[in-house]
N, C-alpha and C positions, 0 to 999 in steps of 0.2 A: 507651397510656402500660402500658409492662408489669409487672403484678403481682407482688407480692414472695412469695419465696417461704418458705414454711411448715419448721417442724423438723419438724414432725406428720406425719403423712401427710396425702397428699391424702383428702377426705372421698367415696368411691363413690356412685353412687348407690344409693338405698334397696334393698335385696335385695324387699323389698312391691310397689315399685313396677310390677313386672310383673305384679299377681295387679288391677293397675287397668284392664290393657289386656286382660284378657278377657274373653271375651263371659258378657253376662250371662245368669241361667239361674237353674236348680233346682243345686244343690252336681253336680258332676260329677265323674264317678270314682268313686262309690259305689253301687255299683245295687243293692246292700241296701238300704241305705237309703233309698231310690226305694222298693223292695219295702212296707216295711214304710207308709208313708204313701198305697201305694197300700190296702192293707188297712186305713188309720183309715178311708178315704174308704167302701169297702163296709162297714166297722162303721158309720161314723154311719146312711149307710142304714139298715141291717138293724136300730138304735136305735130310728130314727123308725117302724119298720114293728112293732118289738115293741109303742113306746108305743100301740097302737091304731090307727093311722093307714093306714084300711084301703087309699084311693088312694096310686098309686107318684108321683105326681105330686109332691107336697109331699117327699115324702122325698129324691126323686129331685134335686129342686132344691136341697135342702138339702147334699146332697154335693155337688153340682157347685158349689153358690156357696163350701162349705167349701172345698174346691179350690181352684177361682178366690182366694179370698182369702187360701191358703193359699201358693199363687204371689206373689201381692204380697206378703206380707209376707218370701219366701225369696231373691226378684226378684236378681240383683246376683251380683256375685263372689263366691265360696264364703269359707268361713272361723272359722266358727259349730261347735262343737264338736257330736256326735248330738243330745244331753241336750238341747240350746238349741233345733236345730232341729225335734227333734219336740214340742218343749212347743209353739213356735212356732204348729206346721200343727195342734197340739188347740186352741191359742187362737182361732187360726182356724178351726174347727170348732164350739169353743162359741158363739162370737157371732155366726157364718152361721145355728146351730139356734136361737139367741136372736133374731132377727132373723123368721126364718120363722115361729117363734112367734106373735111379733106379729103378723104377716102374717093367719096361721089364726086365730088367736082374733077381731081386728078388735075394733070400735068405730063401732058407730052412729054416737054422736054428732060424729063424725071423720070429718074426708074421711083416706085409708089414705093418701095418696100420699105428701103431706109428714109426717106422721111417721113413715114408713118411712126415707125421707130424710135425716132428724134421727138416728134411731137409725143409721143403715147409715153414713152420716158419722159419727157419736159410736165408731161398730164400728172406723173403718178409723184413727181419728186414735188412738183406744187399739193397735190393732195396730204402725203407724207406730212411738210411743215404746217397744213392746214389741220391738221390733226393734235400735234405736238402746241399746235395754239388754243386750240381747244383747249384741251386736257391743262391750258396753264390757263386761259380766263375763264371756262366756262364748266370747272368743278362741281359736281352736286356735294360736295364734303374735299376738305382736305382733312384726311386721318393723319400722317406722321408727322407733322407741326411740332416737333419736340424741343421745344427749349432747351437753351443749357443751363442745369442746378446748381444753385448759386449756397447749394448747406454747407454750413463747415465741417470737414473731416476728420475723423476721428486716430488716432497714434494707433498704428502705424504707417504713413506715407508709402506708398507702394512708390519703388524709383524709375522716372522717365528717361528717357532717352534721343535729344535731341540731335540731329544729324544735321550741318551746315556745308554740303559741297562747294568747294569754291576754285573757278578755273579762270583767274586774270579777270577777274571781278572789282569794279571802280574803289578807290581806298575807301573814298566818303562815306559812299552805300552800303558798304561792308561795313562799317564801324558801327553805322548807327544803326545797323542789323544788331551787332554784339551786344551795343550798348542798353536795348529794347530784352535781348537775350536775358542780361546779366540784373535787370529789374525782374525778373519774373517771380512772384509770390508760389514760390514753391520750393520748401529746401532737399526736397528728393530727388538731386537734379543733375545730372552730367550732361555737358555741350560738345560733343563733337565737332571738331574743326577742324574736315580733311582739306588737303590745298592738292590741286593738279596743277598747277600753275607750271610752266617750264621756267620761267629765268627770276633769278634770285633775286629780281629786284621790286617780281611781283609777291613774293611769298615771304620772303622776310621782315618786312612791315606788317605784314598779318601774323607772321608767331610772335615779334613783338608785342603787340595789341592785347594778342592773346593771352601772353604771360604776364602781363599786367591787371588781368582780371582775378575771379577768385579761382579757388584751387578745382572748383567743378566743369574747369573749361581746360580741353586738353586738345590741344594742335598735332597733327600730322601732315606732312609731305608725299606725297608716292611719285614726286614725277608728273610726268606729262600723260596722263592716261584718266581725264576726266571721266568716264564713264563706269570707271571701278571702282570713284569714292564712295558710292552709295554702299557699292558691297565691303569694302576695305570699313566703311565705321558699323558694319553692322557685327563684321566679325569681333570686334569691339566693344562691341556695348556686352555693358553689366549683364554678367547670367540674372541676375534677379531683378532687370526691367521690365516692368511691366507692360510698358509703352514706347514705340517711336514715334518721335515728334519728327514731322518735315518742315524743314524752313530753308529757302533760300537767298544769297546773298541780295540786299536792298527792300526784303523785308520787316516789317517790327510788328511787333504782336503786342497784346494788351497784358497787363501784368497778372491778369486774372483769367488767362488762358486754361491754362491745366488743371487749376482748381474747379471750373466752372465744366469742363468737358469731360473728367475724371471719375466722377460718379455717372453719366453712360453707362461707359463698360463694366462699372463693379455692378451695376444694376441689371446688366444684360452680356454673358456669358457670349450669345453668338455676336455681337458686333463685334465684325472686324477691322470697321475704319470709320473713322467719323473727319468730316470736309469742314472745317468753323469760313463762315463768312468774313468778306473782304471788305472794310468802308470804300465807299465808291469816290469818286475824284468831284470835286466842287471847279464850281466856274473859277477858282483864284489860281488852279492847277494848272502847269500846262496845258497846251492844243493836244500834244503827243501824245501826253497821258490819258488826256479824255477822250481822244481817237479810241486810242487800242483799247480802252473799257467800252466805247461805243462798241468795235467791229469783233467783240467776243461776246454773244449772248448767254454764253453758259456761267459770265459772269454777273449776270441781271438777277433780280428775285425771283421773277415769274417761272422761269424756262429751271431755273433751282430749285422752287419748290415742285413744279410740277414734276422733274428728273426725282425727288426724293420720294413724292409718290407711289412712283414704279420703285423706289427702288433702284434705281439707274442711275448712281451719284460715280462721278469723275473725280478720282483721285488727283490731285494737285501736287505740285512740289511746294507747296508751303503754306503755312496753317492746318497741317493735316493731323492726326493722331493712327497710330495702327499697330492695332495688337499687335505686340512681340512673338507669340507663339501663332499668329494667322501668318505671320510675314514670314518664319523657317520653315514652317507646314508648305508654303505654298513654291518653297525652294529658292528665296529671297530674289534680287534684286534682276533680272534678267539684263545682262552686259549689253546685250545684241542687242538692245531697245532701244531706239532715240528717244521715247519719251519714256521711262522707268516707274514713273509713279501712273501712269495713266494703264500703262499695261499691265502692271502688279494689280491696279484696282479692277480691272474686269478678270483676271486671275482670280481676287477673292471673291468674286461673283458669282460667278461658275463653280466655286469650290462651294458652294452655299453662305457663306459668311455675308450677314447684314452688312448696311451702308448707313451713314444718318447724314445729310447737309446742313446743318443749323444756319438757322436762320439772321442769327446775332452776328454781328461784326466784333467778330478779334483781334484785329490790328489793321495791317493795310499790307496788302502783296500784289506786284505789278503783272494784271490781267496779263496773259502770253497764251496766245495760239497757235496750236498743236501745226508745224511741219507735214508737209503730206507725204516726205519718209514714214516719219512714223505713225500715220494715220494707217497708209497703203500696206504698212507690213503689220500692221495689227488687226487689217481683217483678211487678212492671209493665214497670219498664223492661228486667229480664231475662225475661221470661217466655218466650222462646223459646229458651235455652237450661235455666231450671231445669224446666220444664213440658213437655216435647217429651223424649220420648223415644227419639227418630232421631236428636238434634241430638248430634253431637260433641265439642261445647266440653266436658263435664262427663262422668264416669263415671255409671252409677246411685250408688255407695256416695257421693259428691259431692253429688248430690242429697238424699240422703236425707238427709244430713247437716247441708245448709246452710238444707236445708225445715222443721230441727226449729223457729226459732224462727218462723216462720209457722204448722206447726202447731200449736203452746201457741198463739198469740193466737186461731187459729179455735175453739181447743178452749174459749176465754173467753168468744170472743165467741157462740157458741153454746149455752153453758153461760145465760151471759146471758139469750139471746132464749128459752130454753126458761122460764127463769124466771119474767120475766114474761108468755109465754104460758100459763103456768098459773097464776099470779096471773089473769088477765084469766078465764081458764076459771074457777077459780072464785069469783069476782063474778057470773060470768052464771048458774054455775049457782044459788048463793045467792038470786039477783033470781028464778032461775024454780023455783024449788025441786028441784031435781032431783040435790042430792047424791049420791045413790043411784044414779046413773048414770054416776060420775068417772070419766074416763079413765086408770085408774088402769096398765094395763101399758104403754101407750105411753111415755108420761113416767114408771114406775119405770123403766126399764131407760136413761134417758137421764139420769134423775137419779145414777145409779149408775156410770155406765160415764165421763162425763166431771170429776165427781173424781178417782174413781179414776185417769184420763188424765194428771192433773194432779200427782197427788198418787208416782202410782211412781217416779217417776225420785229424788223426794225420798227416799222407803224403800229405795230400794239402789243408790242409786251415789252422793247427799250424802257429805261424809266424814264420819270417825268423831265425834261433840263437835258436832256441825251438824246433823244427821239429823231431829231433833223441830223445831228453827228450821226447818228448809228445809221440812218436811210443813206450817207453822203459814204456810209466807209461801207457799208455792204455793196453800194455799187463798185467802189472806188476798186476794191482789193479784187473783184471779179477777175479783171484779167490776170494780175498777177498770178494769186493764188489756179487758173486754171492751166497757167503755164506752165507751174511747179508740177499741176497734177499729171498732166500729161509728160514735162519730161521723166518722172518717176516712172509712170506707168511701160513708158515707152524705153527705160533704161538708153534716153537719147543724152550723150554729153557732149558738150563744146564747151570751147573758151572765148567763144565769143560772149560779151556781155550783152545781160539782155537788154530788148531794145526799149526806151525814156518809156512811160508815159504818155497817153497823146500819141502815138506813130501810126495804133491802128486808127484811133478818131479821126484823126487828120486824113487817113487814105479813106476811110467810110465816107467820111463827108464829101471830098473832093468827088468820089463816084456819085454820093448822092444828087452833089450837084450837076452833075457830067449827066444824069439818068433823069433828072427835073422837068425836060421838055417830053421826051417818048416817053416814060413812066412815069409818073406822079407817086404813086403806089408804092413801086419798088422804091423810087429814093425815098419815102417814110420808112418803110422797113431797115434800109440802111440805116439810117438816120438814128435810130430804135437801136440799134447793134451798136454805134457808134455812142452810146449815152456811158454806158459805166465806163468807159477808156477814157469819155471825156470830165469823166468825175474824176479819175484817179490823176488825171494832169494836175486840175484845180486844187487838189489837198496836197499835191507835192507842189507845189508853188506855195503853199503856206506853210510846207517843213523843212522849204529846202535848207541845208544839203542835205535831208533824211526823204525816204520812199517811201511812199504805203508798205510795201515789204518791211519796212525798218518797225515801223513802229505797229506792225501785226505780231 
């Protein structure tokens, strides 16, 4: 089948793609900057000696560890401004010095290796977040800012098949989505509505509403099997369809969505999928909707732009277009994946297909954070390409951005584990009347670094008007998401409902009050651990009867 011609010029390969094929390493071609980094490493060694550490072992270890951490933070293709590179290296030096100081002081009541490993993990998570922030705020340029084209298309138009899976969705929201799809200004279109609801009272009104729309709409009821809806729609897709569009109930699309995105595929045969942007909620929208947007960094413009620059686009369930041939060659939808679009997007990227995240808003779709089961399953299934530096399926920049949700989940799980460990340690010291020997140093570093790693993206990357909510949401979600990660990772099943938000904060606050006379510094550490759960309790009071887990 011959593809139609365009009145606009064909989309050329983005100029920034060549950067993804460069050899990974420190920023090349800048010997002056490399000399500055070497001088900073020598200055770190001299600072340790000036602090009174006579043995050269610890200063040398701190300098080497800082250099290795700086290399890990700066590894990958260049593109950062000089100030950002020096800032990342200084942060790596500071974190390595803090780790070596903890090892230097030690604590007789605790085994050294576990809490040093926890502090090292917290430092690496903070460095990972800092590198992502630097790529979003201080790049030398954004070479892959490709706007949607508005040129008119010549006949014949290629067919587009839109898939709308439905499972017990609220009927008003679903009707609004169907009406917006009916207003699309694109004649060569089919819309497949696949309902996986169980009760007839849910799917019969949907079938009646679809029947009143144009013949381009087709309705299918497949029974209570939501995970099979997308696979069924793919089998029913017209063979001549060039693109498959993904839409979820509650989303609204602009009438020119397809006309503006189609030229990108026609002008670039290696483009596998395009993810369009969604309009941000305003102050007039519900608080739950604004919190959901503030809690999902992948919905913010700056992180999306930075991920798009590294071609690490996450395929979402709405406002996305996938090349039909790429979808079929990848094996179709994975029915076992909890988040099928995200899993498909990763498969397409590792197979060499390119992706674009458009900065333009093409409608509105509610942001949806991925649950821990889907995230951990995708990490396990694609561990060979995500964690192996020698695997050529992904570039270092793609790995860095695709692992951002995993880094956030690990941050929250590590925080919860250390908070519970601190609670147990406090109870043990109270029973033994040894609060004066509280392990302040190892716990204080983790209590500071982990919430900081969670809040930094919200503080620096969240859009204006959403920054305060983003900071609160980042803290409020740490207990619920951390507990979910531990539950999935350990396969722990229980019929007990989760503890209400604020329970851990109340316990830590009580222990901090009891510990205050004998160990004021340890009391401050406990209050630091209580802060995220207290934020979750405050947000929960504003959203009753919802909980933070509901709007995330």
